[in-house]
N, C-alpha and C positions, 0 to 999 in steps of 0.2 A: 777957499778952501785949498785943501796939498793938489797941486798939480798933481804932485807924481805917484798918489791914491787915486787920481782920480781915474790918470793916461792906464792902469793897470788893470784897476777896474774896469773901465770902456774894454781892453785890450783881452783882459779873463774872459767876459759878456761873451767877446763875439767868436774866442774861438769856442764856447760848447755849443755857441747856435751856430758849428760849421759843424765840433764833430753829434750832435746832436739830432743832426741834418740827414731826413730819409736818406737819400742817397752816396751820404757819406759811408766811403764802405768800407771793414770792419780790416784794417790794415795792420799790420802789425811794426812797422816803419816810425809808425807818431809815438813819441815816449809813451811808457808805462808812467803808471805812476801824478798822470796828471791829469785825471779824471775819474775817480773812480764808478762812477755808472756803464762810463764805454768800454773804460777794465770787462766788466764786465758780462758788457756784452762784446766783447772782445774773445772773454774764456770761456763765451759758454757759445758762441761761434753761430750767434742768438741779439737780433734787434726785438724781437721783440718780447721776453718775457710777462708774466700775464698776473701773480701776485705778489708783492711789496709792500714790506710791515717795516711802520716805520713807531718804533718806539719810546717813546720819551720825545714825539713830535714836539713839545712846545709850543711856539704859536708861527709853524711851518714850515723854519727854517732849512728842511730838507726836504718840502712834496715836491716845493717848486722846481728840484732837479731832477726829481724819479715823476713827475709829467713831461716834460722837458723831454727827457729821452725813454720815457717808456709811456708817453700818452696813451693807448689801449688798454692796460695794465689799472688792476685794483687796486688800490690804493685801502691799507688799514693803517690811520692810525691809530696811537692812543698815547691821553694826557689826561692824568687824571685831575686835575689841578682847575678852579674855576675857573680864573683870572686867564690864564694860559689858555683854557679851555674856548671860554667863549670870544678868547682872539685866534683858534686857529676855527672857528665853526665860520666869524663873520669871512674868511679869505675861502673856505675850503665848502663849507656847508651845500653848498649850493654844485658844485659838481659830481653830475652822475655817479663816479668811475672812485669818488675817495669817499670810503665809511668811516666816520669822528667817532670813536669810541671812547669814554670818561672813563679813563679806568685806565688801575698800572699795572705788570703782569709781573710775574711773583714763585715762585718754587709752590706757592699752595691758595686757597681764595681763601683772604681773608678782611679784614677791614684793619687800616695802620693810620697813625697822629704823624700829619707832615710837619716843620716845623717847613715856614715857607720863608725865600730870601725874597727880598727888591731885586734883585735879574733873578726873575723864573728859570733859567738855566739852570740857577746852583739848585735848584729843589732836588733833595734825596731823602729815600728812606731808610739810610745809613744815620743812622747815631748814632753820634758823634763824632762828627766831621770835624776838619780846622779850620772852616771857613763860616766863622761865626758873626765876624764886624759886620754882615749887611744882614744879618737876621732878624727879621723886621718886628718880634715877639708874636706874631697871629703861629696858627695849625686849622690844618685843615683837616677832618680824613678822607680819607680812599679808601677807594676798594680796592683790593689786589684777584687779580685772576691767574691759573695758568693759562700760557699760548696753546697747551692742551686742549685746556677744556672748549677756547675760542675757538680756536681749528674746529673743534666739535660741532658747537655750534653755531659758524658759521657756515657750517657743508666744505672746509678748505681743503683737499689731501695735500697740496703740495706747497710752499712757499719758495719763490726764489728765489725774494733776498729777503734778510732782519737786519733791518736795523737795526742797533741801542746804544741809544746818549742816557745812559740814569744816574749817569753820578756815581760807582762802583758801586749798582747794582745789578750788573748786569751777569756774574756767575747766577744771581736768585731769578732771572728771568731764562733762563739755560734751565734750570734746576724744574721746571714747571715744564720745559718741551721733551722732557725726554723718549715720550712714544714718536715725535717728530725725529728725532733727530735719530733712535735707537732704528726705525724706521727708512732714513737718508730720504726726507723728505726737506729737507732746508739746501738748498743751494749752494748758495752766497751768504756767510755774515758776517755785515760789516762795526764799528764798536770804538766810540770813542776809548784810548789807552793811555795810562799814565804810565812814568819809570824810579818815580823814585817814592819809594812806600812813606812819607812822610803828604803823597798826596792824599791822605785815607779814604778823604770822599773821589774816586775817579780806579775804575778799574785799573789792575796794574797789570802791567800788557802778562807778567811772567803765569800769573795766573793763570789771566786767558788762556794762553799760549798749551797752556799743557792740558789745558781742562778738551782744549776747539781741536787737540791734536790724535783728543785718547779717542775722541768722539770721531774721528777718523776724516777731520778738514787736514786741506793743507795753508798754508799761512802764502799768500800771493804780496802782500808788497804795505809800506807805510803813506798814506794820505797824510795831507795840510801840516805837515808839521808848524808847533808853538814852541820859538827861541826864544833863548831871554836873557841873558849877561850885558856886561856891559857891550860883548863881540858878536850878540848873540852866537856866543860858544856849546849853549850847555839849548838839548833838547826837550822840554817842558814834560810834553804828549803831546798826540798825534790819532789817528784814526788805523784799526788796525782790516783789512780784507781776508778772508777767505773762503776755499771753492773747496767745497765738499765733490772729488771728482764719482766717487761715487753712487751724487745723485740720483736720488730716480723719483721721477714724475709723474703725474695721472690722468688721461683723457678730461678733460672737465667736460 
């Protein structure tokens, strides 16, 4: 075992336990950029955000954190592929405040073929991506709905956090949320972003930033940057947090 990784992992978990504790204050003195979920609490000045969307939930890498920081929230997880959804269901299917939807989100309702990767985190609806070395040769028909239609069918008046990790499909998700966006019904958006055009199966930061700025969102910061190179001098991708300062919630 790599002892540095082990010590770092334990320390990281301890800090998250502290930050997510109900009695820990929403202090401005803790550095911003460490925990995006704690920062959402601080920026909203509230520990009890109610509706969270995990779009591209995969096998639940984000759900644990959402439930740790917001144990009373309603969490909606979207994962269209059968293998990943089965793992997700085994982990969270019994939780009363977690709803699992075996569907992708996009700009319009349809069915589409998705090429499957050995690493399910790389599965994407983007056609012609650069990462082909681990494609299995199999594909799966996945159903696509719009975020607006899901909110209508589930009677969701507002979303506190919209998290997206859909390998370059993020703008399609947002185009299917035109009603919620124009109504200022989404408070935070958290999305994976890339910085090189060569990474065509990842959402480019410039495109997302322009779209969200036009929609009235303000950029809050980057989280979890992936560094590479002989001296780790380059940033390949990161997660970006945005907030709508004019978010309008409704009584639930």
